[in-house]
PQR file with spaces between the fields and no chain letter, atoms N, CA, C, O and H, PARSE charges and radii, in Angstrom:
ATOM       1  N    ASP     1       5.939   20.498  -30.893 -0.4000 1.5000
ATOM       2  CA   ASP     1       4.593   20.207  -30.456 -0.0000 2.0000
ATOM       3  C    ASP     1       4.645   19.413  -29.180  0.5500 1.7000
ATOM       4  O    ASP     1       3.872   19.645  -28.250 -0.5500 1.4000
ATOM       5  N    ARG     2       5.599   18.437  -29.144 -0.4000 1.5000
ATOM       6  CA   ARG     2       5.599   17.530  -27.960 -0.0000 2.0000
ATOM       7  C    ARG     2       6.057   18.123  -26.651  0.5500 1.7000
ATOM       8  O    ARG     2       5.710   17.623  -25.581 -0.5500 1.4000
ATOM       9  H    ARG     2       6.226   18.249  -29.900  0.4000 1.0000
ATOM      10  N    TYR     3       6.850   19.208  -26.728 -0.4000 1.5000
ATOM      11  CA   TYR     3       7.386   19.793  -25.474 -0.0000 2.0000
ATOM      12  C    TYR     3       6.266   20.459  -24.684  0.5500 1.7000
ATOM      13  O    TYR     3       6.153   20.206  -23.485 -0.5500 1.4000
ATOM      14  H    TYR     3       7.131   19.615  -27.597  0.4000 1.0000
ATOM      15  N    PRO     4       5.437   21.294  -25.295 -0.5600 1.5000
ATOM      16  CA   PRO     4       4.377   21.828  -24.478  0.2800 2.0000
ATOM      17  C    PRO     4       3.414   20.687  -23.870  0.5500 1.7000
ATOM      18  O    PRO     4       2.933   20.787  -22.741 -0.5500 1.4000
ATOM      19  N    LEU     5       3.192   19.646  -24.686 -0.4000 1.5000
ATOM      20  CA   LEU     5       2.330   18.552  -24.156 -0.0000 2.0000
ATOM      21  C    LEU     5       3.066   17.880  -22.960  0.5500 1.7000
ATOM      22  O    LEU     5       2.505   17.642  -21.891 -0.5500 1.4000
ATOM      23  H    LEU     5       3.583   19.565  -25.603  0.4000 1.0000
ATOM      24  N    ALA     6       4.360   17.597  -23.226 -0.4000 1.5000
ATOM      25  CA   ALA     6       5.098   16.969  -22.119 -0.0000 2.0000
ATOM      26  C    ALA     6       5.091   17.802  -20.795  0.5500 1.7000
ATOM      27  O    ALA     6       4.964   17.268  -19.693 -0.5500 1.4000
ATOM      28  H    ALA     6       4.817   17.791  -24.094  0.4000 1.0000
ATOM      29  N    THR     7       5.232   19.111  -20.977 -0.4000 1.5000
ATOM      30  CA   THR     7       5.224   20.024  -19.865 -0.0000 2.0000
ATOM      31  C    THR     7       3.868   20.091  -19.169  0.5500 1.7000
ATOM      32  O    THR     7       3.771   20.093  -17.942 -0.5500 1.4000
ATOM      33  H    THR     7       5.335   19.545  -21.872  0.4000 1.0000
ATOM      34  N    ALA     8       2.849   20.144  -19.977 -0.4000 1.5000
ATOM      35  CA   ALA     8       1.495   20.182  -19.351 -0.0000 2.0000
ATOM      36  C    ALA     8       1.202   18.873  -18.559  0.5500 1.7000
ATOM      37  O    ALA     8       0.648   18.899  -17.460 -0.5500 1.4000
ATOM      38  H    ALA     8       2.927   20.143  -20.974  0.4000 1.0000
ATOM      39  N    MET     9       1.609   17.715  -19.181 -0.4000 1.5000
ATOM      40  CA   MET     9       1.338   16.479  -18.505 -0.0000 2.0000
ATOM      41  C    MET     9       2.210   16.286  -17.263  0.5500 1.7000
ATOM      42  O    MET     9       1.716   15.876  -16.213 -0.5500 1.4000
ATOM      43  H    MET     9       2.059   17.694  -20.074  0.4000 1.0000
ATOM      44  N    SER    10       3.516   16.584  -17.385 -0.4000 1.5000
ATOM      45  CA   SER    10       4.389   16.381  -16.264 -0.0000 2.0000
ATOM      46  C    SER    10       4.019   17.325  -15.122  0.5500 1.7000
ATOM      47  O    SER    10       4.095   16.951  -13.952 -0.5500 1.4000
ATOM      48  H    SER    10       3.918   16.917  -18.238  0.4000 1.0000
ATOM      49  N    GLU    11       3.622   18.536  -15.462 -0.4000 1.5000
ATOM      50  CA   GLU    11       3.171   19.486  -14.348 -0.0000 2.0000
ATOM      51  C    GLU    11       1.941   19.012  -13.708  0.5500 1.7000
ATOM      52  O    GLU    11       1.775   19.209  -12.505 -0.5500 1.4000
ATOM      53  H    GLU    11       3.560   18.840  -16.412  0.4000 1.0000
ATOM      54  N    ALA    12       1.035   18.383  -14.443 -0.4000 1.5000
ATOM      55  CA   ALA    12      -0.174   17.761  -13.887 -0.0000 2.0000
ATOM      56  C    ALA    12       0.134   16.636  -12.877  0.5500 1.7000
ATOM      57  O    ALA    12      -0.461   16.541  -11.804 -0.5500 1.4000
ATOM      58  H    ALA    12       1.170   18.223  -15.421  0.4000 1.0000
ATOM      59  N    TRP    13       1.095   15.793  -13.284 -0.4000 1.5000
ATOM      60  CA   TRP    13       1.553   14.705  -12.396 -0.0000 2.0000
ATOM      61  C    TRP    13       2.246   15.253  -11.164  0.5500 1.7000
ATOM      62  O    TRP    13       2.068   14.749  -10.055 -0.5500 1.4000
ATOM      63  H    TRP    13       1.578   15.869  -14.156  0.4000 1.0000
ATOM      64  N    ALA    14       3.049   16.305  -11.378 -0.4000 1.5000
ATOM      65  CA   ALA    14       3.806   16.922  -10.199 -0.0000 2.0000
ATOM      66  C    ALA    14       2.823   17.535   -9.232  0.5500 1.7000
ATOM      67  O    ALA    14       2.964   17.387   -8.018 -0.5500 1.4000
ATOM      68  H    ALA    14       3.194   16.715  -12.279  0.4000 1.0000
ATOM      69  N    SER    15       1.803   18.240   -9.771 -0.4000 1.5000
ATOM      70  CA   SER    15       0.822   18.923   -8.981 -0.0000 2.0000
ATOM      71  C    SER    15      -0.039   17.921   -8.230  0.5500 1.7000
ATOM      72  O    SER    15      -0.413   18.168   -7.083 -0.5500 1.4000
ATOM      73  H    SER    15       1.688   18.361  -10.757  0.4000 1.0000
ATOM      74  N    PHE    16      -0.363   16.785   -8.863 -0.4000 1.5000
ATOM      75  CA   PHE    16      -1.134   15.714   -8.257 -0.0000 2.0000
ATOM      76  C    PHE    16      -0.360   15.114   -7.099  0.5500 1.7000
ATOM      77  O    PHE    16      -0.916   14.843   -6.034 -0.5500 1.4000
ATOM      78  H    PHE    16      -0.060   16.584   -9.795  0.4000 1.0000
ATOM      79  N    ALA    17       0.966   14.903   -7.327 -0.4000 1.5000
ATOM      80  CA   ALA    17       1.746   14.312   -6.327 -0.0000 2.0000
ATOM      81  C    ALA    17       1.921   15.223   -5.110  0.5500 1.7000
ATOM      82  O    ALA    17       1.934   14.760   -3.969 -0.5500 1.4000
ATOM      83  H    ALA    17       1.418   15.123   -8.192  0.4000 1.0000
ATOM      84  N    ARG    18       2.056   16.533   -5.377 -0.4000 1.5000
ATOM      85  CA   ARG    18       2.185   17.552   -4.268 -0.0000 2.0000
ATOM      86  C    ARG    18       0.853   17.786   -3.583  0.5500 1.7000
ATOM      87  O    ARG    18       0.835   17.872   -2.355 -0.5500 1.4000
ATOM      88  H    ARG    18       2.045   16.908   -6.304  0.4000 1.0000
ATOM      89  N    THR    19      -0.249   17.895   -4.279 -0.4000 1.5000
ATOM      90  CA   THR    19      -1.456   18.366   -3.652 -0.0000 2.0000
ATOM      91  C    THR    19      -2.639   17.399   -3.629  0.5500 1.7000
ATOM      92  O    THR    19      -3.575   17.517   -2.838 -0.5500 1.4000
ATOM      93  H    THR    19      -0.234   17.825   -5.276  0.4000 1.0000
ATOM      94  N    GLY    20      -2.536   16.424   -4.556 -0.4000 1.5000
ATOM      95  CA   GLY    20      -3.678   15.516   -4.661 -0.0000 2.0000
ATOM      96  C    GLY    20      -4.646   16.078   -5.788  0.5500 1.7000
ATOM      97  O    GLY    20      -5.674   15.462   -6.072 -0.5500 1.4000
ATOM      98  H    GLY    20      -1.775   16.328   -5.199  0.4000 1.0000
ATOM      99  N    ASN    21      -4.309   17.215   -6.397 -0.4000 1.5000
ATOM     100  CA   ASN    21      -5.102   17.791   -7.470 -0.0000 2.0000
ATOM     101  C    ASN    21      -4.187   18.051   -8.627  0.5500 1.7000
ATOM     102  O    ASN    21      -3.182   18.735   -8.431 -0.5500 1.4000
ATOM     103  H    ASN    21      -3.474   17.715   -6.167  0.4000 1.0000
ATOM     104  N    PRO    22      -4.449   17.559   -9.831 -0.5600 1.5000
ATOM     105  CA   PRO    22      -3.507   17.754  -10.939  0.2800 2.0000
ATOM     106  C    PRO    22      -3.753   19.128  -11.628  0.5500 1.7000
ATOM     107  O    PRO    22      -3.033   19.425  -12.581 -0.5500 1.4000
ATOM     108  N    SER    23      -4.664   19.933  -11.232 -0.4000 1.5000
ATOM     109  CA   SER    23      -4.814   21.223  -11.877 -0.0000 2.0000
ATOM     110  C    SER    23      -3.611   22.085  -11.676  0.5500 1.7000
ATOM     111  O    SER    23      -3.031   22.073  -10.590 -0.5500 1.4000
ATOM     112  H    SER    23      -5.249   19.692  -10.458  0.4000 1.0000
ATOM     113  N    HIS    24      -3.170   22.901  -12.758 -0.4000 1.5000
ATOM     114  CA   HIS    24      -2.118   23.831  -12.645 -0.0000 2.0000
ATOM     115  C    HIS    24      -2.404   24.955  -13.705  0.5500 1.7000
ATOM     116  O    HIS    24      -3.303   24.837  -14.537 -0.5500 1.4000
ATOM     117  H    HIS    24      -3.641   22.910  -13.640  0.4000 1.0000
ATOM     118  N    ALA    25      -1.617   26.006  -13.628 -0.4000 1.5000
ATOM     119  CA   ALA    25      -1.919   27.166  -14.505 -0.0000 2.0000
ATOM     120  C    ALA    25      -1.852   26.831  -15.995  0.5500 1.7000
ATOM     121  O    ALA    25      -2.452   27.534  -16.808 -0.5500 1.4000
ATOM     122  H    ALA    25      -0.886   26.102  -12.952  0.4000 1.0000
ATOM     123  N    GLY    26      -1.138   25.781  -16.362 -0.4000 1.5000
ATOM     124  CA   GLY    26      -0.984   25.526  -17.849 -0.0000 2.0000
ATOM     125  C    GLY    26      -2.125   24.700  -18.462  0.5500 1.7000
ATOM     126  O    GLY    26      -2.057   24.423  -19.660 -0.5500 1.4000
ATOM     127  H    GLY    26      -0.650   25.210  -15.702  0.4000 1.0000
ATOM     128  N    ILE    27      -3.108   24.311  -17.768 -0.4000 1.5000
ATOM     129  CA   ILE    27      -4.210   23.480  -18.243 -0.0000 2.0000
ATOM     130  C    ILE    27      -5.521   24.018  -17.779  0.5500 1.7000
ATOM     131  O    ILE    27      -5.531   24.784  -16.815 -0.5500 1.4000
ATOM     132  H    ILE    27      -3.163   24.536  -16.796  0.4000 1.0000
ATOM     133  N    PRO    28      -6.669   23.671  -18.403 -0.5600 1.5000
ATOM     134  CA   PRO    28      -7.971   24.056  -17.789  0.2800 2.0000
ATOM     135  C    PRO    28      -8.126   23.460  -16.417  0.5500 1.7000
ATOM     136  O    PRO    28      -7.423   22.523  -16.039 -0.5500 1.4000
ATOM     137  N    ALA    29      -9.057   24.018  -15.677 -0.4000 1.5000
ATOM     138  CA   ALA    29      -9.341   23.412  -14.267 -0.0000 2.0000
ATOM     139  C    ALA    29      -9.846   22.064  -14.507  0.5500 1.7000
ATOM     140  O    ALA    29     -10.761   21.817  -15.293 -0.5500 1.4000
ATOM     141  H    ALA    29      -9.628   24.780  -15.984  0.4000 1.0000
ATOM     142  N    TRP    30      -9.149   21.096  -13.725 -0.4000 1.5000
ATOM     143  CA   TRP    30      -9.490   19.723  -13.781 -0.0000 2.0000
ATOM     144  C    TRP    30     -10.584   19.337  -12.781  0.5500 1.7000
ATOM     145  O    TRP    30     -10.378   19.275  -11.569 -0.5500 1.4000
ATOM     146  H    TRP    30      -8.405   21.297  -13.087  0.4000 1.0000
ATOM     147  N    THR    31     -11.721   19.092  -13.346 -0.4000 1.5000
ATOM     148  CA   THR    31     -12.902   18.787  -12.596 -0.0000 2.0000
ATOM     149  C    THR    31     -12.813   17.264  -11.970  0.5500 1.7000
ATOM     150  O    THR    31     -12.497   16.314  -12.687 -0.5500 1.4000
ATOM     151  H    THR    31     -11.889   19.142  -14.330  0.4000 1.0000
ATOM     152  N    PRO    32     -13.071   17.138  -10.795 -0.5600 1.5000
ATOM     153  CA   PRO    32     -13.051   15.780  -10.216  0.2800 2.0000
ATOM     154  C    PRO    32     -14.056   14.925  -10.909  0.5500 1.7000
ATOM     155  O    PRO    32     -15.050   15.417  -11.442 -0.5500 1.4000
ATOM     156  N    PHE    33     -13.802   13.651  -10.904 -0.4000 1.5000
ATOM     157  CA   PHE    33     -14.645   12.603  -11.541 -0.0000 2.0000
ATOM     158  C    PHE    33     -16.098   12.681  -11.008  0.5500 1.7000
ATOM     159  O    PHE    33     -16.326   12.836   -9.808 -0.5500 1.4000
ATOM     160  H    PHE    33     -12.994   13.252  -10.470  0.4000 1.0000
ATOM     161  N    ASN    34     -17.066   12.569  -11.937 -0.4000 1.5000
ATOM     162  CA   ASN    34     -18.462   12.482  -11.599 -0.0000 2.0000
ATOM     163  C    ASN    34     -18.956   11.405  -12.440  0.5500 1.7000
ATOM     164  O    ASN    34     -18.712   11.432  -13.646 -0.5500 1.4000
ATOM     165  H    ASN    34     -16.881   12.444  -12.912  0.4000 1.0000
ATOM     166  N    PRO    35     -19.673   10.394  -11.886 -0.5600 1.5000
ATOM     167  CA   PRO    35     -20.172    9.304  -12.739  0.2800 2.0000
ATOM     168  C    PRO    35     -21.371    9.665  -13.673  0.5500 1.7000
ATOM     169  O    PRO    35     -21.740    8.890  -14.556 -0.5500 1.4000
ATOM     170  N    THR    36     -21.916   10.777  -13.460 -0.4000 1.5000
ATOM     171  CA   THR    36     -22.987   11.311  -14.350 -0.0000 2.0000
ATOM     172  C    THR    36     -22.477   11.999  -15.539  0.5500 1.7000
ATOM     173  O    THR    36     -22.941   11.740  -16.650 -0.5500 1.4000
ATOM     174  H    THR    36     -21.616   11.407  -12.743  0.4000 1.0000
ATOM     175  N    THR    37     -21.491   12.914  -15.355 -0.4000 1.5000
ATOM     176  CA   THR    37     -21.017   13.697  -16.459 -0.0000 2.0000
ATOM     177  C    THR    37     -19.661   13.273  -17.065  0.5500 1.7000
ATOM     178  O    THR    37     -19.294   13.716  -18.154 -0.5500 1.4000
ATOM     179  H    THR    37     -21.115   13.125  -14.453  0.4000 1.0000
ATOM     180  N    TRP    38     -18.912   12.391  -16.327 -0.4000 1.5000
ATOM     181  CA   TRP    38     -17.697   11.749  -16.777 -0.0000 2.0000
ATOM     182  C    TRP    38     -16.665   12.869  -17.295  0.5500 1.7000
ATOM     183  O    TRP    38     -16.181   12.728  -18.417 -0.5500 1.4000
ATOM     184  H    TRP    38     -19.211   12.031  -15.443  0.4000 1.0000
ATOM     185  N    PRO    39     -16.338   13.908  -16.557 -0.5600 1.5000
ATOM     186  CA   PRO    39     -15.424   14.859  -17.066  0.2800 2.0000
ATOM     187  C    PRO    39     -14.040   14.159  -17.288  0.5500 1.7000
ATOM     188  O    PRO    39     -13.540   13.398  -16.459 -0.5500 1.4000
ATOM     189  N    THR    40     -13.476   14.488  -18.471 -0.4000 1.5000
ATOM     190  CA   THR    40     -12.207   13.799  -18.949 -0.0000 2.0000
ATOM     191  C    THR    40     -11.247   14.827  -19.466  0.5500 1.7000
ATOM     192  O    THR    40     -11.590   15.551  -20.400 -0.5500 1.4000
ATOM     193  H    THR    40     -13.882   15.107  -19.144  0.4000 1.0000
ATOM     194  N    MET    41     -10.026   14.936  -18.894 -0.4000 1.5000
ATOM     195  CA   MET    41      -8.982   15.790  -19.445 -0.0000 2.0000
ATOM     196  C    MET    41      -8.359   15.016  -20.589  0.5500 1.7000
ATOM     197  O    MET    41      -7.903   13.886  -20.413 -0.5500 1.4000
ATOM     198  H    MET    41      -9.748   14.347  -18.135  0.4000 1.0000
ATOM     199  N    VAL    42      -8.341   15.640  -21.782 -0.4000 1.5000
ATOM     200  CA   VAL    42      -7.687   14.961  -22.913 -0.0000 2.0000
ATOM     201  C    VAL    42      -6.420   15.867  -23.254  0.5500 1.7000
ATOM     202  O    VAL    42      -6.462   17.082  -23.445 -0.5500 1.4000
ATOM     203  H    VAL    42      -8.712   16.557  -21.925  0.4000 1.0000
ATOM     204  N    PHE    43      -5.354   15.107  -23.295 -0.4000 1.5000
ATOM     205  CA   PHE    43      -4.039   15.731  -23.638 -0.0000 2.0000
ATOM     206  C    PHE    43      -3.707   15.406  -25.053  0.5500 1.7000
ATOM     207  O    PHE    43      -3.628   14.227  -25.401 -0.5500 1.4000
ATOM     208  H    PHE    43      -5.320   14.119  -23.139  0.4000 1.0000
ATOM     209  N    GLY    44      -3.511   16.376  -25.883 -0.4000 1.5000
ATOM     210  CA   GLY    44      -3.275   16.166  -27.319 -0.0000 2.0000
ATOM     211  C    GLY    44      -2.709   17.462  -27.881  0.5500 1.7000
ATOM     212  O    GLY    44      -1.964   18.177  -27.211 -0.5500 1.4000
ATOM     213  H    GLY    44      -3.576   17.334  -25.601  0.4000 1.0000
ATOM     214  N    GLU    45      -3.059   17.731  -29.055 -0.4000 1.5000
ATOM     215  CA   GLU    45      -2.533   19.009  -29.726 -0.0000 2.0000
ATOM     216  C    GLU    45      -2.872   20.164  -28.882  0.5500 1.7000
ATOM     217  O    GLU    45      -2.118   21.137  -28.854 -0.5500 1.4000
ATOM     218  H    GLU    45      -3.665   17.150  -29.599  0.4000 1.0000
ATOM     219  N    ARG    46      -4.054   20.118  -28.128 -0.4000 1.5000
ATOM     220  CA   ARG    46      -4.312   21.040  -27.120 -0.0000 2.0000
ATOM     221  C    ARG    46      -4.915   20.202  -25.834  0.5500 1.7000
ATOM     222  O    ARG    46      -5.405   19.078  -25.947 -0.5500 1.4000
ATOM     223  H    ARG    46      -4.666   19.327  -28.150  0.4000 1.0000
ATOM     224  N    VAL    47      -4.813   20.851  -24.723 -0.4000 1.5000
ATOM     225  CA   VAL    47      -5.351   20.192  -23.534 -0.0000 2.0000
ATOM     226  C    VAL    47      -6.702   20.791  -23.224  0.5500 1.7000
ATOM     227  O    VAL    47      -6.867   22.005  -23.104 -0.5500 1.4000
ATOM     228  H    VAL    47      -4.415   21.764  -24.631  0.4000 1.0000
ATOM     229  N    ALA    48      -7.685   19.871  -23.096 -0.4000 1.5000
ATOM     230  CA   ALA    48      -9.064   20.355  -22.906 -0.0000 2.0000
ATOM     231  C    ALA    48      -9.813   19.391  -22.054  0.5500 1.7000
ATOM     232  O    ALA    48      -9.500   18.201  -22.029 -0.5500 1.4000
ATOM     233  H    ALA    48      -7.550   18.885  -23.194  0.4000 1.0000
ATOM     234  N    LEU    49     -10.790   19.878  -21.361 -0.4000 1.5000
ATOM     235  CA   LEU    49     -11.693   19.055  -20.526 -0.0000 2.0000
ATOM     236  C    LEU    49     -12.901   18.833  -21.301  0.5500 1.7000
ATOM     237  O    LEU    49     -13.487   19.784  -21.818 -0.5500 1.4000
ATOM     238  H    LEU    49     -11.044   20.845  -21.381  0.4000 1.0000
ATOM     239  N    PHE    50     -13.345   17.536  -21.423 -0.4000 1.5000
ATOM     240  CA   PHE    50     -14.516   17.254  -22.189 -0.0000 2.0000
ATOM     241  C    PHE    50     -15.487   16.451  -21.233  0.5500 1.7000
ATOM     242  O    PHE    50     -15.024   15.767  -20.320 -0.5500 1.4000
ATOM     243  H    PHE    50     -12.869   16.763  -21.002  0.4000 1.0000
ATOM     244  N    ALA    51     -16.845   16.553  -21.467 -0.4000 1.5000
ATOM     245  CA   ALA    51     -17.804   15.793  -20.783 -0.0000 2.0000
ATOM     246  C    ALA    51     -18.033   14.575  -21.514  0.5500 1.7000
ATOM     247  O    ALA    51     -18.641   14.615  -22.584 -0.5500 1.4000
ATOM     248  H    ALA    51     -17.221   17.109  -22.209  0.4000 1.0000
ATOM     249  N    ASP    52     -17.558   13.387  -20.984 -0.4000 1.5000
ATOM     250  CA   ASP    52     -17.843   12.019  -21.429 -0.0000 2.0000
ATOM     251  C    ASP    52     -17.477   11.896  -22.994  0.5500 1.7000
ATOM     252  O    ASP    52     -18.358   11.590  -23.799 -0.5500 1.4000
ATOM     253  H    ASP    52     -17.065   13.355  -20.115  0.4000 1.0000
ATOM     254  N    PRO    53     -16.243   12.127  -23.372 -0.5600 1.5000
ATOM     255  CA   PRO    53     -15.857   12.225  -24.822  0.2800 2.0000
ATOM     256  C    PRO    53     -16.013   10.893  -25.536  0.5500 1.7000
ATOM     257  O    PRO    53     -16.120   10.875  -26.762 -0.5500 1.4000
ATOM     258  N    HIS    54     -16.030    9.752  -24.799 -0.4000 1.5000
ATOM     259  CA   HIS    54     -16.270    8.486  -25.540 -0.0000 2.0000
ATOM     260  C    HIS    54     -17.467    7.787  -24.952  0.5500 1.7000
ATOM     261  O    HIS    54     -17.462    6.559  -24.874 -0.5500 1.4000
ATOM     262  H    HIS    54     -15.943    9.766  -23.803  0.4000 1.0000
ATOM     263  N    GLY    55     -18.479    8.488  -24.539 -0.4000 1.5000
ATOM     264  CA   GLY    55     -19.687    7.970  -23.862 -0.0000 2.0000
ATOM     265  C    GLY    55     -20.406    6.978  -24.733  0.5500 1.7000
ATOM     266  O    GLY    55     -20.855    5.965  -24.196 -0.5500 1.4000
ATOM     267  H    GLY    55     -18.483    9.486  -24.602  0.4000 1.0000
ATOM     268  N    ASP    56     -20.558    7.167  -26.020 -0.4000 1.5000
ATOM     269  CA   ASP    56     -21.223    6.256  -26.887 -0.0000 2.0000
ATOM     270  C    ASP    56     -20.535    4.922  -26.865  0.5500 1.7000
ATOM     271  O    ASP    56     -21.172    3.887  -26.670 -0.5500 1.4000
ATOM     272  H    ASP    56     -20.192    7.989  -26.457  0.4000 1.0000
ATOM     273  N    GLU    57     -19.200    4.940  -27.070 -0.4000 1.5000
ATOM     274  CA   GLU    57     -18.437    3.707  -27.016 -0.0000 2.0000
ATOM     275  C    GLU    57     -18.457    2.949  -25.748  0.5500 1.7000
ATOM     276  O    GLU    57     -18.512    1.720  -25.720 -0.5500 1.4000
ATOM     277  H    GLU    57     -18.682    5.780  -27.228  0.4000 1.0000
ATOM     278  N    ARG    58     -18.411    3.740  -24.646 -0.4000 1.5000
ATOM     279  CA   ARG    58     -18.481    3.170  -23.209 -0.0000 2.0000
ATOM     280  C    ARG    58     -19.800    2.476  -23.005  0.5500 1.7000
ATOM     281  O    ARG    58     -19.861    1.357  -22.496 -0.5500 1.4000
ATOM     282  H    ARG    58     -18.367    4.738  -24.669  0.4000 1.0000
ATOM     283  N    ARG    59     -20.894    3.175  -23.422 -0.4000 1.5000
ATOM     284  CA   ARG    59     -22.204    2.573  -23.173 -0.0000 2.0000
ATOM     285  C    ARG    59     -22.413    1.391  -24.112  0.5500 1.7000
ATOM     286  O    ARG    59     -23.114    0.467  -23.702 -0.5500 1.4000
ATOM     287  H    ARG    59     -20.845    4.084  -23.836  0.4000 1.0000
ATOM     288  N    ALA    60     -21.893    1.328  -25.293 -0.4000 1.5000
ATOM     289  CA   ALA    60     -22.040    0.241  -26.214 -0.0000 2.0000
ATOM     290  C    ALA    60     -21.330   -0.962  -25.631  0.5500 1.7000
ATOM     291  O    ALA    60     -21.852   -2.076  -25.593 -0.5500 1.4000
ATOM     292  H    ALA    60     -21.324    2.079  -25.626  0.4000 1.0000
ATOM     293  N    MET    61     -20.093   -0.684  -25.170 -0.4000 1.5000
ATOM     294  CA   MET    61     -19.312   -1.773  -24.529 -0.0000 2.0000
ATOM     295  C    MET    61     -19.988   -2.372  -23.240  0.5500 1.7000
ATOM     296  O    MET    61     -20.041   -3.582  -23.020 -0.5500 1.4000
ATOM     297  H    MET    61     -19.669    0.221  -25.201  0.4000 1.0000
ATOM     298  N    ASN    62     -20.470   -1.455  -22.459 -0.4000 1.5000
ATOM     299  CA   ASN    62     -21.214   -1.904  -21.288 -0.0000 2.0000
ATOM     300  C    ASN    62     -22.467   -2.754  -21.615  0.5500 1.7000
ATOM     301  O    ASN    62     -22.754   -3.741  -20.938 -0.5500 1.4000
ATOM     302  H    ASN    62     -20.426   -0.472  -22.638  0.4000 1.0000
ATOM     303  N    THR    63     -23.188   -2.351  -22.652 -0.4000 1.5000
ATOM     304  CA   THR    63     -24.293   -3.117  -23.120 -0.0000 2.0000
ATOM     305  C    THR    63     -23.850   -4.450  -23.597  0.5500 1.7000
ATOM     306  O    THR    63     -24.460   -5.453  -23.229 -0.5500 1.4000
ATOM     307  H    THR    63     -22.954   -1.549  -23.202  0.4000 1.0000
ATOM     308  N    ALA    64     -22.760   -4.534  -24.445 -0.4000 1.5000
ATOM     309  CA   ALA    64     -22.298   -5.813  -24.955 -0.0000 2.0000
ATOM     310  C    ALA    64     -21.843   -6.686  -23.863  0.5500 1.7000
ATOM     311  O    ALA    64     -21.929   -7.908  -23.984 -0.5500 1.4000
ATOM     312  H    ALA    64     -22.264   -3.719  -24.745  0.4000 1.0000
ATOM     313  N    LEU    65     -21.353   -6.124  -22.778 -0.4000 1.5000
ATOM     314  CA   LEU    65     -20.884   -6.927  -21.635 -0.0000 2.0000
ATOM     315  C    LEU    65     -21.959   -7.235  -20.569  0.5500 1.7000
ATOM     316  O    LEU    65     -21.729   -7.914  -19.568 -0.5500 1.4000
ATOM     317  H    LEU    65     -21.283   -5.131  -22.680  0.4000 1.0000
ATOM     318  N    GLY    66     -23.162   -6.674  -20.871 -0.4000 1.5000
ATOM     319  CA   GLY    66     -24.302   -6.900  -19.893 -0.0000 2.0000
ATOM     320  C    GLY    66     -24.179   -6.092  -18.663  0.5500 1.7000
ATOM     321  O    GLY    66     -24.755   -6.461  -17.639 -0.5500 1.4000
ATOM     322  H    GLY    66     -23.349   -6.123  -21.684  0.4000 1.0000
ATOM     323  N    ARG    67     -23.433   -4.964  -18.694 -0.4000 1.5000
ATOM     324  CA   ARG    67     -23.344   -4.084  -17.603 -0.0000 2.0000
ATOM     325  C    ARG    67     -24.292   -2.882  -17.752  0.5500 1.7000
ATOM     326  O    ARG    67     -24.818   -2.637  -18.838 -0.5500 1.4000
ATOM     327  H    ARG    67     -22.965   -4.665  -19.526  0.4000 1.0000
ATOM     328  N    GLN    68     -24.504   -2.145  -16.674 -0.4000 1.5000
ATOM     329  CA   GLN    68     -25.220   -0.901  -16.739 -0.0000 2.0000
ATOM     330  C    GLN    68     -24.257    0.133  -17.056  0.5500 1.7000
ATOM     331  O    GLN    68     -23.103    0.008  -16.644 -0.5500 1.4000
ATOM     332  H    GLN    68     -24.077   -2.343  -15.792  0.4000 1.0000
ATOM     333  N    SER    69     -24.641    1.262  -17.826 -0.4000 1.5000
ATOM     334  CA   SER    69     -23.753    2.347  -18.160 -0.0000 2.0000
ATOM     335  C    SER    69     -23.318    3.071  -16.983  0.5500 1.7000
ATOM     336  O    SER    69     -22.553    4.029  -17.095 -0.5500 1.4000
ATOM     337  H    SER    69     -25.578    1.363  -18.161  0.4000 1.0000
């Protein structure tokens, strides 16, 4: 399991170093950061792009710290 994950992540780092864009054929298209939708690439059993996967926790922490979300 760990070898495909390691390959996907290392290729993303290499692609980012080469081009400034971590996208490559082995993962979904990596959407640039947007403070409204918070696109987040999650590397795990599968690699997937999620919209604000921990948004509830982020907003709760910002509220607790007196910050705006």
